[in-house]
C-alpha positions as CSV (number, residue, x, y, z in Angstrom):
1,M,103.8,84.2,117.7
2,T,102.2,82.8,120.8
3,R,101.9,83.8,124.4
4,V,104.9,81.5,125.0
5,E,108.2,82.0,123.2
6,P,107.6,80.0,119.9
7,V,111.3,79.1,119.3
8,W,112.1,76.2,121.5
9,W,115.3,75.0,119.8
10,S,118.0,76.4,117.5
11,G,121.4,75.5,116.2
12,G,123.9,76.2,113.5
13,L,123.2,80.0,113.5
14,D,126.2,82.1,112.8
15,G,126.1,85.5,111.1
16,R,129.9,85.2,110.2
17,R,129.4,81.9,108.4
18,A,125.7,81.8,107.4
19,R,124.2,78.4,106.6
20,P,120.9,77.7,104.7
21,L,117.9,78.0,107.0
22,V,115.6,75.2,108.0
23,V,112.5,76.0,110.1
24,V,110.8,73.1,111.8
25,V,107.2,73.8,112.7
26,A,106.2,71.3,115.4
27,G,102.5,70.3,115.2
28,A,99.7,70.7,117.7
29,L,99.8,66.9,118.4
30,G,102.6,65.0,120.1
31,E,105.6,66.2,122.0
32,V,108.1,68.7,120.6
33,R,111.0,66.8,122.0
34,Q,110.4,63.9,119.6
35,H,111.9,66.1,116.9
36,V,115.3,66.6,118.6
37,P,117.1,63.8,116.7
38,L,116.0,65.4,113.4
39,L,117.2,68.8,114.5
40,G,120.7,67.6,115.5
41,R,121.1,65.7,112.3
42,L,120.2,68.8,110.2
43,V,122.8,70.9,112.1
44,R,125.4,68.2,111.5
45,R,124.6,68.3,107.8
46,G,125.5,72.0,107.7
47,Y,122.1,73.8,108.1
48,A,121.0,76.6,110.4
49,V,117.9,75.2,112.2
50,V,115.1,76.9,114.1
51,A,112.3,74.8,115.7
52,V,109.1,76.5,116.6
53,R,105.8,75.5,118.3
54,A,102.5,75.5,116.4
55,P,101.2,79.0,117.0
56,G,98.3,79.8,119.4
57,E,96.8,81.6,116.4
58,L,96.4,78.2,114.6
59,H,92.8,78.9,113.9
60,R,93.5,82.3,112.3
61,A,94.7,81.0,108.9
62,G,96.2,84.1,107.3
63,R,97.7,85.4,110.5
64,S,99.3,82.1,111.3
65,D,100.8,81.8,107.8
66,F,102.3,85.3,108.1
67,L,103.8,84.5,111.5
68,V,105.7,81.6,110.1
69,S,107.3,84.0,107.6
70,R,108.1,86.3,110.5
71,I,110.4,83.6,112.0
72,V,112.3,83.6,108.7
73,D,112.6,87.4,109.0
74,R,113.9,87.1,112.5
75,Y,116.9,85.0,111.6
76,A,117.8,86.6,108.3
77,H,121.0,88.1,109.8
78,L,122.2,84.7,111.1
79,A,121.3,82.4,108.2
80,L,120.8,82.2,104.5
81,T,117.1,82.6,103.9
82,E,116.8,83.0,100.1
83,R,116.1,79.2,99.8
84,T,114.5,78.4,103.2
85,C,113.2,75.0,103.9
86,L,110.1,74.5,106.1
87,I,109.4,71.1,107.7
88,G,105.9,70.9,109.2
89,F,104.3,68.2,111.3
90,D,100.6,67.6,111.4
91,F,98.9,71.0,111.8
92,G,102.3,72.7,111.6
93,G,102.5,71.3,108.1
94,R,99.3,73.1,107.1
95,L,100.9,76.4,108.4
96,A,104.1,75.7,106.6
97,L,102.3,75.1,103.3
98,G,100.3,78.3,103.7
99,A,103.4,80.3,104.4
100,A,105.2,79.0,101.3
101,A,102.2,80.0,99.1
102,Q,102.9,83.6,100.2
103,D,106.7,83.8,100.7
104,E,109.0,83.3,97.8
105,R,112.0,82.7,100.0
106,I,110.5,79.3,101.0
107,R,111.7,77.0,98.2
108,V,111.2,73.6,99.9
109,V,108.3,72.5,102.1
110,Q,108.2,69.1,103.7
111,L,104.9,67.9,105.2
112,V,104.6,65.1,107.7
113,G,101.0,63.9,108.4
114,A,99.6,67.4,107.5
115,P,95.9,68.0,106.9
116,V,95.2,70.3,104.0
117,A,91.5,70.7,103.3
118,R,89.0,67.9,104.0
119,L,89.5,67.8,107.8
120,F,88.7,71.5,108.0
121,D,85.7,71.2,105.6
122,E,84.0,68.2,107.2
123,P,83.1,68.6,110.9
124,E,82.3,65.0,111.3
125,L,85.7,64.0,110.2
126,L,87.4,66.4,112.5
127,L,85.4,65.4,115.5
128,S,86.2,61.7,114.8
129,L,89.9,62.2,115.7
130,P,91.0,60.5,118.9
131,G,90.0,62.3,122.1
132,G,93.6,63.3,123.0
133,N,94.0,65.0,119.6
134,L,90.8,66.9,120.1
135,D,91.8,68.0,123.5
136,A,95.1,69.3,122.2
137,L,93.3,71.3,119.5
138,V,90.9,72.7,122.1
139,R,93.9,73.9,124.1
140,I,95.8,75.5,121.2
141,T,92.8,77.2,119.7
142,G,91.1,78.3,122.9
143,A,87.8,76.7,121.9
144,A,85.5,76.2,124.8
145,R,84.8,72.6,123.9
146,R,85.4,69.9,121.3
147,E,82.1,70.6,119.5
148,L,83.3,74.2,118.6
149,L,86.5,73.0,116.8
150,P,84.9,72.8,113.3
151,E,84.0,76.5,113.6
152,A,87.4,77.4,115.0
153,L,89.4,75.5,112.3
154,G,87.2,75.8,109.3
155,G,89.1,78.7,107.8
156,L,92.3,76.6,107.5
157,A,91.3,74.7,104.4
158,L,93.6,75.3,101.5
159,R,92.1,75.8,98.0
160,P,93.5,75.0,94.5
161,E,93.8,78.7,93.7
162,T,96.1,79.1,96.7
163,L,98.2,76.0,95.9
164,Y,98.5,76.2,92.2
165,P,100.9,79.3,92.0
166,L,103.3,77.7,94.5
167,S,106.5,77.0,92.5
168,G,108.7,75.5,95.2
169,L,109.2,71.8,95.9
170,V,106.6,70.2,98.2
171,R,107.5,66.8,99.7
172,V,104.7,64.9,101.4
173,A,105.2,62.1,103.9
174,Y,102.0,60.3,105.0
175,A,100.7,57.1,106.5
176,T,97.8,55.5,104.6
177,D,95.8,55.0,107.8
178,D,96.4,58.5,109.3
179,P,93.1,60.4,109.5
180,L,94.9,63.7,109.1
181,T,95.9,62.8,105.5
182,P,92.9,61.5,103.7
183,P,93.2,60.4,100.0
184,Q,91.3,63.5,98.9
185,D,94.0,65.8,100.4
186,L,96.8,63.9,98.7
187,A,94.9,64.1,95.4
188,L,94.4,67.8,95.8
189,L,98.2,68.3,96.3
190,R,99.1,66.0,93.4
191,L,96.8,67.9,91.0
192,T,97.7,71.4,92.0
193,L,101.3,71.6,92.9
194,E,103.9,72.3,90.2
195,R,106.7,70.3,91.9
196,S,105.8,67.6,94.4
197,E,107.0,64.2,95.8
198,F,105.0,61.8,97.9
199,R,106.2,59.0,100.2
200,A,104.1,56.6,102.2
201,F,105.5,55.5,105.5
202,P,104.2,53.1,108.1
203,G,102.1,54.8,110.7
204,G,100.2,52.4,112.8
205,A,97.0,52.8,114.7
206,G,96.0,55.9,112.7
207,T,99.1,58.0,113.5
208,S,101.4,60.1,111.4
209,P,104.8,58.6,110.3
210,S,107.8,58.9,112.5
211,G,111.2,57.2,113.1
212,R,114.6,56.9,111.5
213,A,113.5,56.3,107.9
214,L,111.4,59.5,108.0
215,R,114.3,61.5,109.4
216,R,116.6,60.3,106.7
217,W,114.0,61.2,104.0
218,L,113.5,64.7,105.5
219,V,117.2,65.4,105.8
220,D,117.9,64.2,102.2
221,G,115.1,66.5,100.9
222,V,116.0,69.8,102.5
223,A,118.1,71.0,99.6
224,G,115.3,70.2,97.1
225,R,117.7,69.0,94.4
226,R,115.3,66.7,92.6
227,P,113.1,68.9,90.5
228,S,110.0,67.4,88.8
229,P,109.9,68.3,85.1
230,C,106.1,67.7,84.8
231,R,103.1,68.5,86.8
232,A,102.6,66.5,90.0
233,F,99.9,64.3,88.7
234,L,102.4,62.9,86.1
235,T,105.2,62.3,88.6
236,A,103.5,61.2,91.8
237,P,103.9,57.5,92.6
């Protein structure tokens, strides 16, 4: 998936006693080790868990989505993949959602601070992110400098025609002051997804949500046992 081995953590994999598969897609921002408490909790709950880094092909939208599905293929002999759950953080969430739109095995997607469309469509919004975030995106995309990021990432915007056919459950965790999750993106998801749940968490200083409450929410939602009988715009809080 990248020049570096994408899988940086795994647990609960056993072909003799296969468990449902959860793939955690770490984002381009922050440290991957911050997700370790979540990974251990999922294994203790009886899931097979694979954690991957955001791919170096982040800026190649279709290719990146396909490569997330390849991770599911890779572990099909060690886990139950028919109802796979993806958990994606920041830009990893965008890739998780794109993969679910193409792969029927992915029945639950949980997004944490994930950009969907506006950030990729509006260069001024993207370039207003904190400098550390922009530098991380420059590294992962291979862009020569920050000013070239809008061109590199513009193809990642998801459109209603891509989201509307997605029948699996999508759960969205966001912080109201996080620039990665503007209200327009949340509205797009509410209006187009067949089954969705939204939960606002404290972020602080414009960051994505984190912490114990978020981990509990993610673990509880892996099985996707709370179907929405109506379209998302009728059920979203």
